VOGU-3710 file (C-alpha; in Angstrom, 3 decimals, decimal comma):
1> msdlsikiee> -0,626/-1,441/-29,890  -1,356/0,901/-27,178  0,633/1,171/-23,862  -2,278/-0,439/-21,883  -2,481/-3,529/-24,276  1,576/-3,880/-23,738  1,222/-4,059/-20,125  -1,707/-6,278/-20,185  0,478/-8,652/-22,664  3,344/-8,444/-20,138
11> lidsgakdfe> 0,654/-9,047/-17,295  -0,755/-12,126/-19,071  2,977/-13,725/-20,082  3,654/-13,574/-16,204  0,653/-15,688/-15,379  -1,418/-12,546/-13,480  -4,263/-13,014/-11,866  -7,626/-11,173/-13,044  -7,519/-8,649/-9,921  -4,069/-7,490/-11,213
21> iskliknsik> -5,610/-6,979/-14,812  -8,305/-4,894/-13,136  -6,043/-3,124/-11,063  -4,325/-2,138/-13,908  -6,982/-1,106/-15,987  -8,569/0,772/-13,132  -5,474/2,945/-12,750  -5,480/3,709/-16,317  -9,333/4,725/-15,736  -8,296/6,888/-13,050
31> eylgsldeif> -5,291/8,520/-15,031  -7,514/9,173/-18,071  -9,984/10,879/-15,457  -7,242/13,116/-14,281  -6,502/14,468/-17,837  -10,166/15,332/-18,725  -9,655/18,968/-17,599  -7,101/19,386/-20,446  -8,758/17,495/-22,970  -12,116/19,673/-22,441
41> thsggkdffv> -9,935/22,895/-22,503  -9,173/21,782/-26,202  -12,693/20,259/-27,226  -16,218/21,437/-27,783  -19,232/19,734/-26,463  -19,866/16,920/-28,878  -16,317/16,840/-29,570  -15,542/15,984/-25,977  -18,494/13,681/-25,762  -17,153/11,591/-28,532
51> khtkqidsfi> -13,616/11,301/-27,465  -14,719/10,453/-23,906  -17,240/7,902/-25,703  -14,372/6,348/-27,697  -11,892/6,261/-24,875  -14,632/4,409/-22,525  -14,892/2,068/-25,566  -11,358/1,167/-25,475  -11,260/0,374/-21,873  -14,001/-2,194/-22,576
61> ihlykyilrk> -12,430/-3,315/-25,737  -9,440/-4,248/-23,894  -11,164/-6,079/-20,766  -13,073/-8,104/-23,359  -10,126/-9,150/-25,135  -8,414/-10,114/-21,854  -11,204/-12,118/-21,113  -11,106/-14,095/-24,600  -7,393/-14,697/-23,914  -8,038/-16,227/-20,637
71> hfgqyqplsn> -10,834/-18,490/-22,140  -9,546/-19,374/-25,355  -5,507/-18,985/-24,863  -3,566/-19,706/-27,903  -6,574/-21,134/-29,652  -8,350/-17,983/-29,904  -10,828/-17,662/-32,825  -11,402/-14,215/-34,674  -13,955/-12,124/-32,670  -16,261/-12,150/-35,743
81> aipitivalg> -16,429/-15,910/-35,224  -17,575/-15,592/-31,523  -21,317/-15,210/-31,284  -20,553/-12,191/-28,738  -21,341/-8,145/-29,311  -20,829/-5,383/-26,658  -23,456/-3,049/-27,602  -23,686/0,800/-26,203  -27,301/1,834/-25,287  -28,810/5,088/-24,510
91> sygreqlcvy> -26,477/8,158/-24,399  -23,478/6,119/-24,559  -24,834/4,586/-27,787  -25,594/8,104/-29,564  -22,117/9,034/-28,443  -23,292/11,851/-25,546  -21,923/9,848/-22,775  -20,887/12,512/-19,728  -17,894/11,693/-17,488  -19,546/10,415/-14,378
101> sdidlmllye> -22,922/9,236/-16,363  -23,890/5,003/-15,972  -22,268/3,478/-19,194  -25,150/1,395/-20,655  -24,202/-1,915/-22,036  -25,587/-4,527/-23,922  -24,128/-7,619/-24,120  -25,685/-9,248/-27,256  -25,286/-13,074/-27,898  -26,496/-16,277/-29,563
111> dtkgynikni> -25,997/-19,331/-27,228  -24,007/-21,495/-29,682  -22,852/-24,875/-28,723  -19,100/-25,140/-28,690  -18,230/-21,813/-26,595  -18,799/-21,058/-23,153  -20,517/-18,001/-23,872  -22,562/-17,394/-20,667  -19,215/-17,782/-18,401  -17,257/-15,336/-20,601
121> leefltlawd> -20,237/-12,679/-20,180  -20,112/-13,466/-16,156  -16,476/-12,875/-16,154  -16,502/-9,725/-18,333  -19,183/-7,956/-16,291  -17,167/-9,165/-12,944  -13,946/-7,691/-14,129  -15,553/-4,397/-15,504  -16,838/-3,472/-12,258  -14,101/-4,412/-10,485
131> aglklghrvh> -12,160/-1,896/-12,870  -14,162/0,754/-11,684  -16,593/1,190/-14,658  -19,961/2,222/-13,480  -21,910/-0,143/-15,631  -25,748/-0,414/-16,504  -26,078/-3,370/-18,385  -28,430/-5,777/-20,157  -27,678/-9,387/-21,431  -29,842/-10,930/-24,009
141> elkeidsvvk> -29,648/-13,341/-26,573  -30,815/-12,116/-29,856  -33,936/-14,119/-30,216  -35,105/-11,972/-27,073  -35,123/-8,787/-28,463  -38,475/-8,726/-30,323  -39,907/-9,678/-26,894  -38,177/-7,522/-24,524  -38,880/-4,254/-26,051  -42,820/-5,034/-25,488
151> editiktaii> -41,957/-4,953/-22,032  -41,085/-1,538/-21,098  -41,040/1,289/-23,243  -37,732/2,208/-21,573  -36,067/-0,591/-23,084  -37,203/0,376/-26,648  -35,925/3,611/-25,891  -32,269/2,354/-25,301  -32,394/0,144/-27,583  -33,037/2,228/-30,817
161> esrmiygskq> -30,004/4,052/-29,915  -27,768/1,114/-30,408  -24,168/1,440/-31,309  -21,495/-1,639/-31,905  -18,361/-1,430/-29,809  -17,013/-5,016/-30,703  -17,892/-8,277/-31,211  -19,118/-10,266/-34,093  -20,175/-8,124/-37,114  -22,637/-10,976/-38,162
171> lwhnyqnslk> -24,309/-11,146/-34,756  -24,442/-7,146/-35,076  -25,903/-7,301/-38,759  -28,499/-9,752/-37,906  -29,575/-7,694/-34,514  -29,669/-4,781/-37,194  -32,892/-6,808/-38,579  -34,472/-6,964/-35,187  -33,959/-3,179/-34,772  -35,813/-2,478/-37,509
181> rvrnhaklef> -38,812/-4,914/-36,400  -38,330/-2,763/-32,895  -38,711/0,500/-34,426  -41,652/-0,641/-36,025  -43,506/-2,072/-33,256  -46,371/-0,391/-31,599  -44,861/3,133/-33,470  -47,922/5,254/-31,915  -48,141/3,755/-28,384  -44,328/4,650/-28,178
191> ieqkiaehka> -44,636/8,431/-29,368  -47,814/8,859/-27,192  -45,869/7,894/-24,008  -42,624/9,527/-25,162  -44,799/12,303/-25,232  -46,225/11,972/-21,919  -43,001/11,331/-20,551  -41,869/14,804/-21,866  -45,019/16,679/-20,212  -44,207/15,217/-17,179
201> rlakyplime> -40,600/15,961/-17,074  -40,891/19,717/-18,085  -43,441/19,847/-15,097  -40,994/18,583/-12,625  -38,230/20,678/-14,001  -39,234/24,205/-15,454  -37,133/26,621/-16,422  -35,581/28,195/-13,069  -32,317/29,835/-11,431  -30,680/26,792/-10,789
211> pnvkdgyggm> -31,802/24,837/-13,739  -31,563/20,704/-15,115  -29,496/20,597/-18,184  -30,661/17,029/-18,693  -33,845/16,725/-18,023  -35,461/20,328/-17,800  -36,438/22,742/-20,059  -34,488/23,226/-23,275  -32,228/20,410/-21,796  -30,616/17,317/-23,567
221> resnllfwic> -33,874/15,332/-23,102  -35,940/17,790/-25,350  -33,405/16,998/-28,225  -33,437/13,191/-27,466  -37,244/13,188/-27,705  -37,335/14,559/-31,128  -34,551/12,239/-32,314  -36,194/9,089/-30,715  -39,662/10,251/-32,722  -37,662/10,755/-35,887
231> nviygvssik> -35,672/7,664/-35,650  -38,660/5,493/-35,187  -40,937/7,166/-38,099  -38,073/7,779/-40,301  -35,420/5,608/-39,271  -32,817/8,317/-39,255  -29,698/7,743/-37,112  -29,257/11,710/-36,875  -31,491/14,829/-37,062  -29,426/16,513/-39,220
241> elsgklfsed> -30,510/13,986/-41,978  -33,777/15,881/-42,117  -32,064/19,473/-42,605  -33,757/20,629/-45,920  -36,767/18,591/-45,467  -38,617/18,793/-42,162  -36,471/22,209/-41,323  -34,041/24,758/-42,622  -30,457/24,809/-42,926  -30,454/27,738/-40,638
251> eyknfrssle> -33,053/26,499/-38,380  -30,764/23,601/-37,643  -27,591/25,640/-37,192  -29,277/27,752/-34,396  -30,616/24,598/-32,792  -27,093/22,370/-33,097  -25,238/25,671/-31,668  -27,364/25,912/-28,676  -27,269/22,174/-28,071  -23,303/22,358/-28,387
261> fvfrvrnalh> -23,297/24,878/-25,660  -25,252/22,890/-23,368  -23,325/19,775/-24,032  -20,166/22,001/-22,918  -22,226/22,986/-19,946  -23,102/19,260/-18,559  -19,678/18,055/-19,160  -17,976/21,069/-17,274  -20,687/20,457/-14,233  -19,375/16,902/-13,995
271> liakkkqdsv> -16,042/17,809/-14,273  -16,204/20,267/-11,570  -18,138/18,160/-9,225  -16,618/15,018/-9,975  -19,642/13,179/-9,624  -22,818/13,024/-11,723  -23,926/16,942/-11,403  -26,677/17,967/-13,759  -28,084/21,191/-12,040  -26,603/24,534/-12,431
281> nfdilpelst> -26,541/25,632/-8,793  -25,414/28,844/-7,001  -22,535/27,165/-5,414  -20,765/25,837/-8,608  -21,935/28,557/-11,151  -18,630/30,583/-10,408  -16,096/27,764/-11,059  -18,407/26,743/-14,144  -18,592/30,088/-15,761  -14,562/30,636/-15,542
291> klgfknktri> -14,202/26,880/-16,973  -16,375/27,918/-19,888  -14,194/30,877/-21,017  -16,560/33,348/-19,494  -14,925/36,984/-18,200  -15,860/39,831/-16,194  -16,923/42,759/-17,990  -17,955/46,109/-17,163  -21,319/45,978/-15,544  -21,479/42,075/-16,718
301> tkerecmtrl> -20,254/39,596/-14,282  -18,946/36,217/-15,960  -21,800/34,269/-14,057  -24,347/36,426/-15,605  -23,050/36,074/-19,242  -22,969/32,672/-18,415  -26,566/32,404/-17,626  -27,689/34,304/-19,881  -26,227/32,639/-22,603  -27,563/29,168/-21,191
311> fesfhnihff> -31,175/30,161/-21,022  -30,708/31,442/-24,451  -29,780/28,173/-25,425  -32,616/26,371/-23,750  -35,067/28,691/-25,374  -33,840/27,700/-28,584  -33,617/23,682/-27,937  -36,982/24,044/-26,730  -38,319/25,714/-29,406  -37,046/23,768/-32,414
321> savmtkkvvr> -37,417/20,470/-30,433  -41,360/21,108/-29,658  -41,955/22,652/-33,263  -40,495/19,789/-34,989  -41,659/16,945/-32,545  -45,118/18,360/-33,347  -44,690/18,745/-36,902  -43,531/14,943/-37,132  -46,244/13,328/-35,201  -49,057/15,466/-36,124
331> pflydkdnya> -49,480/13,657/-39,677  -48,838/10,188/-38,057  -51,455/11,001/-35,171  -53,952/12,593/-37,693  -57,126/10,758/-37,406  -60,067/10,887/-40,319  -62,642/10,924/-38,567  -62,203/14,131/-36,648  -62,199/15,937/-39,988  -65,772/17,199/-39,520
341> kikscriskn> -64,943/18,398/-35,954  -61,683/20,207/-37,698  -63,450/21,533/-40,339  -65,835/23,063/-37,935  -63,658/24,644/-36,247  -62,406/26,970/-38,984  -62,440/30,429/-38,576  -60,407/31,716/-41,402  -58,237/30,645/-43,995  -55,822/28,401/-42,402
351> iyvcdkkvyt> -56,774/29,153/-38,862  -58,711/27,158/-36,368  -59,766/27,270/-32,864  -60,834/23,822/-31,254  -61,666/23,909/-27,585  -59,862/27,282/-26,941  -56,520/26,365/-28,807  -55,627/28,138/-32,083  -53,991/25,914/-34,944  -52,941/26,425/-38,171
361> sfnskpmgln> -50,825/24,565/-40,970  -47,332/24,227/-40,869  -46,985/25,548/-44,412  -48,791/28,559/-43,808  -47,117/31,458/-45,439  -45,338/33,946/-43,427  -47,022/37,230/-42,297  -46,034/40,740/-41,811  -46,300/42,154/-38,078  -49,306/44,334/-38,416
371> gilkelisld> -51,011/41,045/-40,037  -50,053/38,640/-37,165  -51,035/41,495/-34,912  -54,429/41,712/-36,244  -55,288/38,222/-36,532  -54,419/38,092/-32,847  -56,566/40,732/-31,524  -59,482/39,101/-33,765  -59,217/35,904/-31,439  -61,728/35,424/-28,761
381> nvesfdqsyl> -61,910/33,081/-25,932  -58,669/31,689/-26,566  -56,386/30,116/-23,813  -53,629/28,690/-25,750  -51,933/27,945/-28,615  -50,892/25,098/-30,836  -47,024/24,576/-31,866  -48,112/25,119/-35,514  -49,625/28,812/-34,663  -46,069/29,265/-32,704
391> yhvnktiltk> -44,089/28,445/-35,676  -46,275/30,581/-38,013  -45,795/33,705/-35,705  -42,051/32,802/-35,433  -42,043/33,216/-39,128  -43,346/36,800/-38,987  -41,865/38,936/-41,633  -40,608/42,571/-39,527  -39,629/45,827/-40,581  -36,754/47,748/-39,664
401> retketkrli> -38,921/49,996/-37,357  -42,163/49,919/-35,887  -44,739/52,055/-37,483  -47,361/53,884/-35,564  -50,148/51,217/-36,623  -47,819/48,799/-34,900  -47,563/50,442/-31,727  -51,233/51,081/-31,967  -52,104/47,457/-32,302  -49,512/46,652/-29,319
411> kelfkkektf> -51,829/48,747/-27,137  -54,844/47,397/-28,539  -53,459/44,129/-27,732  -53,093/44,809/-24,057  -56,717/45,737/-23,738  -57,843/42,341/-24,288  -59,514/40,666/-21,509  -57,363/37,968/-20,834  -53,567/38,674/-22,782  -51,447/36,267/-21,101
421> pyikllynsr> -51,992/33,602/-23,924  -50,973/35,679/-26,466  -47,887/37,435/-24,346  -46,598/33,894/-23,732  -47,106/32,880/-27,507  -45,067/36,120/-28,301  -42,434/35,461/-25,634  -42,343/31,435/-26,879  -42,224/32,619/-30,808  -39,142/34,808/-30,078
431> lffkllphlk> -41,111/37,698/-31,026  -42,012/39,422/-27,468  -38,543/41,334/-27,334  -39,028/42,761/-30,967  -42,309/44,056/-29,921  -41,165/46,067/-26,862  -37,493/46,387/-27,715  -37,569/48,534/-24,352  -37,787/45,230/-22,276  -34,850/43,674/-24,413
441> giqnqpqfdg> -32,790/44,228/-20,915  -34,744/41,596/-19,129  -34,148/38,964/-21,931  -32,597/35,925/-20,471  -31,803/38,138/-17,529  -30,690/35,805/-14,316  -31,462/36,878/-10,620  -29,189/35,554/-7,931  -30,829/36,837/-5,015  -31,732/33,209/-3,638
451> yhkhpvdlhs> -35,420/34,724/-3,630  -36,789/34,665/-7,313  -37,131/31,045/-8,525  -36,924/32,431/-12,535  -35,007/34,843/-14,790  -36,362/38,400/-14,937  -38,059/37,757/-18,360  -39,817/34,675/-17,281  -40,763/36,388/-13,816  -42,449/39,174/-15,597
461> ikaiknleni> -44,547/36,869/-17,860  -45,529/34,624/-14,790  -46,641/37,898/-13,075  -49,064/38,343/-16,199  -50,870/35,213/-15,792  -51,179/35,508/-12,040  -52,631/38,901/-12,818  -55,204/37,765/-14,712  -56,131/34,583/-12,641  -55,899/36,389/-9,226
471> qdefvntlyn> -56,631/33,797/-6,295  -57,037/36,136/-3,274  -60,822/37,147/-3,331  -59,965/40,549/-1,941  -57,068/41,524/-4,579  -59,659/39,946/-7,387  -62,309/42,569/-6,172  -60,186/45,202/-6,120  -59,075/44,293/-9,665  -62,346/43,722/-11,170
481> slsneekall> -63,081/47,505/-9,782  -60,398/48,564/-12,099  -61,190/50,539/-15,567  -60,743/48,833/-18,929  -57,846/51,308/-19,200  -56,205/50,636/-15,711  -56,239/47,417/-16,318  -54,450/47,538/-19,944  -52,242/50,362/-17,905  -51,347/47,632/-15,008
491> rilvlfhdsg> -50,777/44,812/-17,658  -48,060/46,840/-19,118  -46,435/47,918/-15,453  -46,443/43,950/-14,686  -44,145/43,763/-17,629  -42,216/46,848/-17,191  -41,714/46,398/-13,379  -38,394/45,091/-13,062  -37,130/46,252/-16,643  -34,413/48,287/-14,996
501> kgrggdhhiv> -32,498/44,789/-13,339  -29,102/43,996/-14,775  -28,633/47,260/-15,899  -26,360/48,728/-13,046  -27,669/51,154/-10,389  -31,077/50,828/-8,479  -33,638/48,795/-10,812  -36,519/50,934/-9,580  -34,942/54,131/-10,936  -33,536/52,554/-14,163
511> gerifrkfak> -36,570/51,172/-14,469  -38,599/54,251/-14,120  -36,419/56,012/-17,067  -36,981/52,989/-19,364  -40,829/53,265/-18,823  -41,028/56,782/-19,661  -38,885/56,101/-22,718  -41,550/53,438/-23,792  -44,530/55,924/-22,535  -43,172/58,566/-25,376
521> sfdlddettt> -42,378/55,899/-27,853  -45,982/54,788/-27,561  -47,773/58,228/-27,175  -48,858/57,621/-23,648  -50,474/60,918/-22,272  -48,466/62,896/-19,532  -50,947/61,818/-16,682  -50,417/57,833/-17,663  -46,822/58,201/-17,949  -46,308/59,838/-14,458
531> lgarivryhn> -48,555/57,182/-13,003  -46,997/54,460/-14,413  -43,617/55,597/-13,809  -44,399/56,358/-10,153  -45,802/52,657/-9,632  -42,585/51,109/-11,276  -40,464/53,676/-9,238  -42,134/52,246/-5,809  -43,426/48,960/-7,308  -41,549/47,033/-4,244
541> mmnyvatred> -42,556/49,517/-1,712  -46,086/48,012/-0,491  -44,443/44,841/0,263  -41,415/46,628/1,872  -43,683/48,300/4,171  -46,208/46,134/4,850  -43,373/43,244/5,788  -40,767/45,530/7,779  -42,618/48,783/9,224  -44,964/49,026/11,602
551> iysqhvifnf> -48,096/49,678/9,551  -50,536/50,384/12,272  -47,909/53,823/13,046  -49,311/57,228/11,661  -46,046/58,273/10,779  -45,412/54,893/8,765  -48,951/55,281/6,929  -48,248/59,107/6,116  -44,821/58,393/4,543  -46,076/55,543/2,459
561> igllqteqtl> -49,020/57,026/1,111  -46,880/60,596/0,415  -44,362/58,758/-2,019  -47,739/57,198/-3,699  -49,694/60,670/-4,074  -52,954/59,071/-4,950  -55,677/56,360/-4,213  -55,367/55,243/-7,887  -51,538/54,576/-7,665  -52,211/52,598/-4,225
571> rllfvltysd> -54,784/50,482/-6,093  -52,777/49,657/-9,047  -49,932/48,995/-6,835  -51,617/46,690/-4,370  -52,626/44,505/-7,384  -48,948/44,451/-9,076  -47,757/43,789/-5,810  -49,791/40,535/-5,456  -48,929/39,598/-9,079  -44,945/40,223/-8,436
581> issvgkdvyk> -45,060/38,019/-5,159  -46,901/35,267/-6,526  -44,667/34,985/-9,570  -41,714/34,643/-7,450  -42,227/31,066/-6,600  -44,612/28,781/-5,358  -46,546/29,292/-1,983  -44,486/32,788/-1,534  -47,483/34,801/-1,449  -48,932/33,383/1,743
591> sttanllkel> -51,926/34,309/4,125  -49,337/36,246/6,317  -48,321/38,313/3,532  -51,927/38,803/2,099  -53,210/39,723/5,680  -50,568/42,321/6,076  -50,596/43,769/2,666  -54,617/43,661/3,126  -54,503/45,938/6,581  -51,705/48,245/4,924
601> flqsimafen> -54,228/48,978/2,129  -57,200/49,739/4,307  -54,912/51,716/6,600  -53,691/53,886/3,591  -57,154/54,212/1,983  -58,193/55,426/5,113  -55,714/58,216/5,548  -56,394/59,316/1,460  -59,791/59,568/2,315  -59,272/61,307/5,912
611> aelvkdstkr> -56,217/61,935/7,300  -57,067/61,904/10,864  -58,441/58,996/10,836  -55,071/57,170/10,776  -53,710/59,033/13,804  -53,053/56,727/16,948  -55,101/58,844/19,435  -58,280/59,002/16,738  -58,401/55,370/15,959  -58,112/54,677/19,991
621> vlkldaikkn> -61,093/56,997/20,531  -63,086/55,588/17,772  -62,577/51,839/18,596  -63,479/52,725/22,212  -66,750/54,569/21,114  -67,259/51,207/18,936  -66,499/49,224/21,626  -68,823/51,228/23,955  -71,899/50,741/21,547  -71,122/47,154/21,139
631> ktfkeldtkl> -74,294/44,843/22,531  -72,318/42,240/23,817  -70,025/45,175/25,872  -73,087/46,537/27,484  -74,346/43,100/28,768  -70,836/42,808/30,608  -70,383/43,413/34,109  -69,640/47,118/35,201  -66,598/46,188/36,468  -65,057/44,097/33,453
641> qkkilaiqsi> -66,207/47,409/31,397  -63,710/49,894/33,394  -61,050/47,182/32,856  -61,611/47,205/29,148  -62,071/50,791/28,679  -59,183/51,047/30,770  -56,411/48,954/28,741  -53,105/50,940/27,803  -51,992/48,547/25,149  -52,126/50,876/22,332
651> hmflklkvse> -51,504/48,509/19,677  -54,579/46,184/20,725  -56,981/48,935/19,882  -55,171/49,463/16,569  -54,926/46,230/15,315  -57,655/44,142/16,614  -61,333/44,360/16,009  -63,825/45,280/18,745  -65,388/41,341/18,837  -61,494/40,271/19,425
661> ildiaiwaen> -60,827/42,569/21,659  -63,898/41,629/23,712  -63,302/37,889/23,320  -60,058/38,378/24,959  -61,035/40,372/27,843  -63,996/38,266/28,514  -61,334/34,751/28,368  -58,841/36,795/30,444  -61,160/37,767/33,103  -62,148/34,036/33,398
671> tldydyeivn> -58,695/33,072/33,688  -56,965/32,445/36,878  -53,175/31,900/36,124  -52,754/31,052/32,517  -54,836/29,606/30,021  -54,373/28,860/26,130  -55,601/27,881/22,927  -53,978/26,502/19,639  -55,328/27,405/16,038  -53,949/25,123/13,112
681> nevltihiik> -55,855/26,452/9,814  -54,112/28,092/7,237  -50,838/28,768/9,918  -50,253/27,570/13,348  -51,188/30,434/15,825  -51,094/29,899/19,530  -53,000/32,568/22,011  -52,134/32,696/25,778  -53,248/34,545/28,501  -50,915/34,465/31,444
691> khnmnlsfll> -50,918/36,578/34,539  -47,646/38,035/34,965  -45,175/37,299/33,005  -44,402/33,739/31,314  -40,781/32,146/30,133  -41,199/33,471/26,690  -37,818/32,765/25,247  -38,064/29,058/26,548  -41,109/28,537/24,220  -39,635/30,290/21,174
701> gklsaylnis> -36,457/28,800/21,648  -38,044/25,312/21,762  -40,302/25,847/18,978  -38,060/27,744/16,559  -36,029/24,291/16,151  -38,688/23,373/13,538  -40,945/26,503/12,966  -40,618/29,988/11,782  -42,456/32,882/13,801  -43,909/35,623/11,296
711> smgiyklfdg> -45,650/37,768/14,193  -46,480/38,228/17,355  -48,121/40,662/20,069  -48,195/40,882/23,452  -50,669/42,873/24,878  -51,137/44,183/28,248  -54,772/43,564/29,648  -55,507/44,155/33,616  -54,917/42,572/36,631  -51,563/41,992/35,615
721> kkfyeivfde> -52,420/39,794/33,039  -51,242/39,408/29,190  -52,337/38,154/25,825  -49,816/36,584/23,865  -50,636/35,806/20,022  -47,768/34,047/18,437  -48,134/33,480/14,447  -45,989/31,122/12,631  -45,626/30,917/8,904  -46,983/27,453/7,951
731> rveqsdieqi> -49,380/24,790/9,376  -48,582/21,950/11,603  -49,381/18,090/11,167  -52,196/17,265/13,837  -49,430/14,701/15,287  -47,546/17,698/16,279  -50,079/19,506/18,707  -49,629/17,275/21,702  -46,133/18,352/21,543  -46,885/21,722/21,516
741> keliqssfis> -48,999/21,863/24,338  -46,475/20,098/26,454  -43,979/23,285/25,451  -46,488/25,969/26,306  -47,064/24,417/29,518  -43,349/24,200/30,305  -42,733/27,859/29,481  -45,410/28,549/32,225  -42,486/27,302/34,450  -40,292/30,481/35,142
751> skqlklkkpv> -37,479/28,037/36,409  -36,976/26,523/32,936  -34,018/27,718/31,228  -32,899/26,798/27,738  -29,587/27,377/26,679  -29,788/29,521/23,609  -26,770/30,064/21,007  -25,724/33,954/20,629  -27,003/34,626/16,891  -24,629/36,704/14,472
761> ilkeniqiec> -26,063/40,205/14,155  -23,776/43,178/12,861  -23,848/46,256/15,373  -24,599/48,486/11,918  -27,589/46,355/11,523  -29,250/47,024/14,933  -31,652/50,178/14,939  -33,039/51,836/18,178  -35,822/54,490/17,897  -36,525/55,741/21,506
771> dytenlaalk> -38,961/58,606/19,952  -40,981/56,056/17,673  -44,197/57,353/19,234  -45,279/59,136/22,680  -45,743/55,570/24,414  -43,454/52,872/22,222  -39,567/52,966/21,055  -38,930/50,298/18,220  -36,136/48,109/17,691  -35,313/46,951/14,418
781> ieakdqkglf> -32,842/44,542/13,546  -31,742/42,765/10,161  -29,850/39,348/10,284  -29,083/36,434/8,588  -32,022/33,862/9,118  -31,113/31,805/12,197  -32,893/29,468/14,317  -33,801/30,932/17,386  -32,810/34,565/16,688  -35,826/36,129/18,104
791> ayiakmfedf> -36,002/33,784/21,220  -32,634/35,290/22,003  -33,640/38,733/22,000  -37,345/37,628/24,122  -34,428/36,425/26,606  -32,267/39,600/26,614  -35,907/41,544/26,783  -36,640/39,213/30,125  -33,516/39,633/31,693  -33,546/43,438/31,311
801> gidiesakiy> -37,089/43,086/32,567  -38,716/45,020/29,298  -42,474/44,401/28,258  -42,342/43,463/24,342  -45,949/45,406/23,049  -45,609/43,681/19,618  -43,343/41,857/17,090  -42,992/41,881/13,290  -40,648/38,830/12,143  -40,163/38,368/8,299
811> tskgiardli> -37,894/36,633/6,566  -36,885/36,891/2,845  -34,357/35,977/0,766  -32,685/34,365/4,016  -32,549/37,673/5,857  -34,473/38,167/8,977  -35,986/41,477/9,392  -37,584/42,022/12,873  -39,456/45,126/14,042  -39,921/44,974/18,122
821> liekngqfcp> -42,332/48,027/19,368  -41,536/48,193/23,256  -43,098/50,098/26,067  -41,166/53,082/27,423  -41,201/51,796/31,014  -37,744/53,600/31,856  -35,681/50,708/31,293  -34,964/50,238/27,516  -33,604/53,889/26,151  -31,418/54,674/28,968
831> nkdefidlls> -30,005/51,041/28,477  -30,051/51,240/24,786  -26,121/50,974/24,040  -25,680/48,127/26,599  -28,287/46,561/24,801  -27,068/46,904/21,311  -23,814/45,559/22,533  -25,034/42,791/23,910  -27,168/41,972/20,882  -24,589/42,632/18,272
841> s> -21,791/40,043/17,507
//
């Protein structure tokens, strides 16, 4: 008898109350949970599950035995004679109970005269809760089972995973007969609903950098789905029973090994968090990787190695589960009435294309690599591939080395109009990195920058999808103007742009070297190699310049095009930049980013075509000439015409169109003191005309509480008036507009003051360039993104009496990078050291 049993007996003999028994068991459970870290150290994933499950079984049995002793005293019959059976359900039933998961029980009974069954069950549940067990329970009489499973698919799912814990074996035997009927009831409906659930789950929890190991892609639920369906169709109690029939021993071993690691990860997550924790987030990863036994190596951190192993496990589980699930359900879901349609879809032996999806037999004989590539190249108008074809490609017979013919076929594949379905097929079939071994380094490579949502390889695959499904009209027009050879090269560059990540050193330079090796191996000509290498080297440069630099500066534009060297490089880089940013995560490629990139592209094209056109002085003269020729301008009062032509704000002429300049000028002429408008389309934009300075820091400080500024322009007009344009990175609800109006009106009162918290800005992250241009100085600040950061900077400018010409505020990866252009009015540059001291922390 265990120590716990002895202690319970002693308490019973002393006439102890229920609360004393529950307290004893609660303390035993607490003591047991405290020992789990040690148990975990010496256990594998499944082994730990089983040990934990058995220990929870033990606590439940102790509770139940006590209740029986309490009710029957010295006249307690054998447990088999009492018509109650305690049944484990769900993960508890299949012995995959995690530490802080709910303990799903079913209390099965028959309401036999002579036993006070319901009182026994109620007292058992109360005692279990008092003891601290987190129960999810169902109480059913045996005769109800057939009917309750028809109420909800969730109930059927839980019940088919039943496992007897303790109680009447006779009742359990009768229940098993009911289980057979449950499995056979509405099989087709059950399968369809479980598959639909699974698709919704994968859409909710895709493979991301902070994955969900239970419900996400390649997680435990994927293997559960396969088990549930095999249990219903074949009646097996374990997937392993189908080894040698549905799949080979090696296939199962690979799947089971990956599942074992995921089991271990989930157990570790619960133990570290001391609560239900199914997502691997960046905060928990350092401790998780240590707990799993990973150690830092040269160039590879334990966190990186841990995530790489986890991603590989996810892929293995997903592939096996998805393929075998489809293999099991296909005959079951087969409709004879579709035979004619299927026959009409046949394009060659064992290959069918229906509704732009490719199918084959799960028993198709493996082909050589060249044969598979030729088959893929021959397919037209294809958007996806069935799991059967995926399985077929996975079994491809490989040679030790790629032949020239193989490389030729790979290049041919990149020339297809839409390559994404094929690349995704090769990736999912685990063939992609065997075809392109130069990219092996990005396989399952994590990205810990807090910016990218996916591992490197998946990000690159998604970039191909976005390349061939461009949503930006301007970029799409540019992409369509490229030749077929340029498009093929661009697809390759999209896959190679991050190829240097995870190898140590600057990934731009490493990636360039990797691409050159690929180009040499695949016999690309020198011109193409040089072009491709340059784009890989500078693949982040366009986004960097567009979001951090003054793209209307001739100095910035000349430096940028000097790196790119050719207009062709610029065109390809622009499209690649779109694909790259769009693949980072949902809504990362915003209209503000799109506008900046487009403007940089246009300025650069102009510089390539005629360098004189991007000079500040030239652009101002050209804009003034265009204004003079404008019909609206000619109709204006002569005084206003002179005022417009005398506007000193250089950036107003560089950034705005003729029509915009005239509209602002006419608006300003008709404004006595102040006026404003709010535009709330794709993003919120505030336009303000104000005579003399406004209380800008107050307005920005108030708005920054719930909005992020993306850019701002302040242009001196005439008659002491200024035009302010403040652009935010999102739109607001219409109900918020009135509150914003009140804030704007309050900012016109100069006495309004707002106490602003000093932001954290390191001195070394503040740059001042007093010779930025002839008329402007520049302030560059890089700091952790903080609410009210720019409002604080604006307050300092107000205190010093310094005028801001324009500002670019851009936040990425949690870092704010602000570029502020300031008029040289004698206040800023002479006081720059004091300014830096006041700004820095």
